[in-house]
N, C-alpha and C positions, 0 to 999 in steps of 0.2 A: 741469740738468734731469733728472729721473728718467725711466728708460725707460718706454715705453708698456706697460701691463700685458699686453695680448695681442700682444706684439711677435713678429715673425717672425725666425727664425734666418738669419744671414748670415755669410759668411766674407769676408775680404780677402786677396787674394794680393799680398803686398808689406807690409813691416813697418817702413817708415821715414816720411819726411815726409808723403807723400800719405795714408798710412794714418791718421796723426794728424789730418790735416785732416778726413777723412771721418768718423772716429769721433766727432768733436765734435758733428755734427748728425744722424747716422744714427738715434739714438733718437727724435728729433723726427718722423722719417718712419715710425716704427713698426718699425724694425729693431733686432735684438739681436745684437751682434757675439759670435760663439761661438768663433771660432778665427782665427788668422793662419797663412799659409803664405808661404814665401820660399825661393827657390833658393840664397840666400847662406847658407852654414852658419855664418858667423862672427858673425851678428847675433843679438840677444836681443829678446824681445818688449818693446815700449815701454809695455805696459799690464800692470800686475801681475795683473789679473783675467782677462786673455785669453791663452791659451797660444799659443806659436809652435811649430808642429808639423812643421817641416821643409819639404821641397820636393816635387817631383813623385813621388819614390820613396815617400813616405809617404802621399800624398793618397788613393789608391784604397783602401788598408786602412782609413784613418780614416773615409772616406765610408761604407764597408760596415758600419761599427759604429753608424751614426746611425739614429735612428728615422725621420727624414725627410731628404730631400735639401735642403740649405740653398740660399738664393740666394747669389750671389757677385759681387764686383767686383774688378777688377784695379787695385790701388792703386799704379800705376807712373807717375810723373810725368816732368818734364823733357822731353828730346828722345827719349825711349824709346817713342814711340807704336807702333812696330811690335811691340815686346815686349809692350806692353799689349794690343794687339789679338790677338796670338798666344795669350797666356794666356787672354784672355776666350773665345776660340773653343774652346780646349782644355777649359775649365771647362764650357762649354755642352754639349760632347760627353758629359760625365758626367751631364747632366740638370739642372745648376744653372740656375736662372732668373737672367738678368742684368738687374737693374733699372736705372732712371735715378735718379741721386742729385742732387737739386736742392735747394740750400740754401734755407731759408724766406725769406731776404731777397733772393734772386735774382728777376729778372723775365724771363719768357719770353712772347713774343707768342702769342696763342691759335692762330694759324695756322702757327706754326713747327713743323717736323717734327724730332723728337729721337730718335736711334737708341738701341739697347740699350747699356747701360754708360756712357752719357755722364755726366759729373760736372761740374755747374754750380755754382760756389762762390759764397760770400757777396758780395752787392752787385754781381753781374755782370748783364748784360743780353743778351738775344737778340732781335733785331728781327723785324718781320713778314716772312713768307714765307721765312725762312731755313731751311736744311736742315743738320742736324748728323747725319752718318752715325755708325755705331757707334763707341764708345770714344773720343769726343772729350772733352777737358777744356777748360772755360772757367774760367779761374782767377779768383782774388779781384779784384773790381772791374774785370774786363775787359768790353769792350763789342763786341758783334757786331751791326752795323747791318742794315738791311733787305736781303732777297734775297741773302744770302751763302750760299755752299755750302762747308761744311767737310768734307773727306774723312775717312774712317775713321782713327782713331788720331791725328788732329791735336791740337794743344795750343796754346791762346791763353793766354799768360802773364799774370801779375798786372798789372792796370792797362793792358794793351795795348788799342788801339783798331783794330778792323777796320771800315773804312767800308763803305758800301753796295755791293752787287753784286760783292763780292770772292769769288774762288774760291781755296780753300786746299786743296792736295793732301794725299793720305793720308800720315800720318806726319810732316807738317811741324810745325815749332815756331816760334811767334812769341814772342820774348822779352819780358820784363817791360818795360812802358812803351813798347813799339814802336807805331808807327802805320803802317797800310797804307791808302793812299789809294784812292778809289772805283774800281771796275770793273777791278781788277788781278787777276792770277793769280799765285799762289805755288805753285811746283811741288812734287811729292811729295818727301818726305824732306828738304826744304830747311829751314835754320835761319836765322831773322832775329834778329840780335843785339839785346840789351836796349837800349831807347832809340832804336833806328833808325827812320828814316822811309823807307818804301818808296814810290817815285814811279814805278816802271816794273815790268813783269812780271819775275818771277824764274823761271829754269828749275828742273827737278828737281835734287836732290842737290848743292846748293851751300850755302855759308855766306855771308851778306851782312850787312854792318854799316855804320853811319854815317848821315849826313843830307846828301845822299840815300844810301840804302843801295847799297853796291858789293860785288860778289862778291870775297871774299878767299880762298876755299878751295873745292875740289871734294871732296865727301864720297863715301865708298865707298857704293855703292848697297845694300850688305848691312847698313849700319849701321841 
């Protein structure tokens, strides 16, 4: 699909898988991807027509050369929610507007509250009275049911199911195909392994896997 004629300039911070996913549908929302940035100096731009211009050390100079300040999204997936949130806040300090990126095939209840920088991907769903704080990712075909609260920087993986009235802490990652049963709490920075079934509350900073999910590792709170 061709970009919208009056499209608005936008940059992505991150130049790997999440950037590819976002670029596929951003033009349908009226955005024109003008540049990529990434702190990893060893990677190349995945798009021939979009330059990768380095990391933080290059950003301020590039921004000062622009006629207008672009909008920006942190294209950082996986369990790196804290990194995504940190970069998003840093970009906002430069005056970049942080939009919501919602795929046209996703469904969001009219009374759901969606924070800045949330990325809601294809065929996913967000139920009534749910709250997504800033920089949340709802990945492909994931489902977040009614009255859930997803903390900033959390990530619901592809095909995962978060049942009603669940609280997911900041920076937590629910892996692909996992299920979280109703009225449970997932602590901040906790990782739920792919395909796991969570039947009881999980504390912060752990890795839990299996059916039912069991804690197998304590994470470093700085991760």
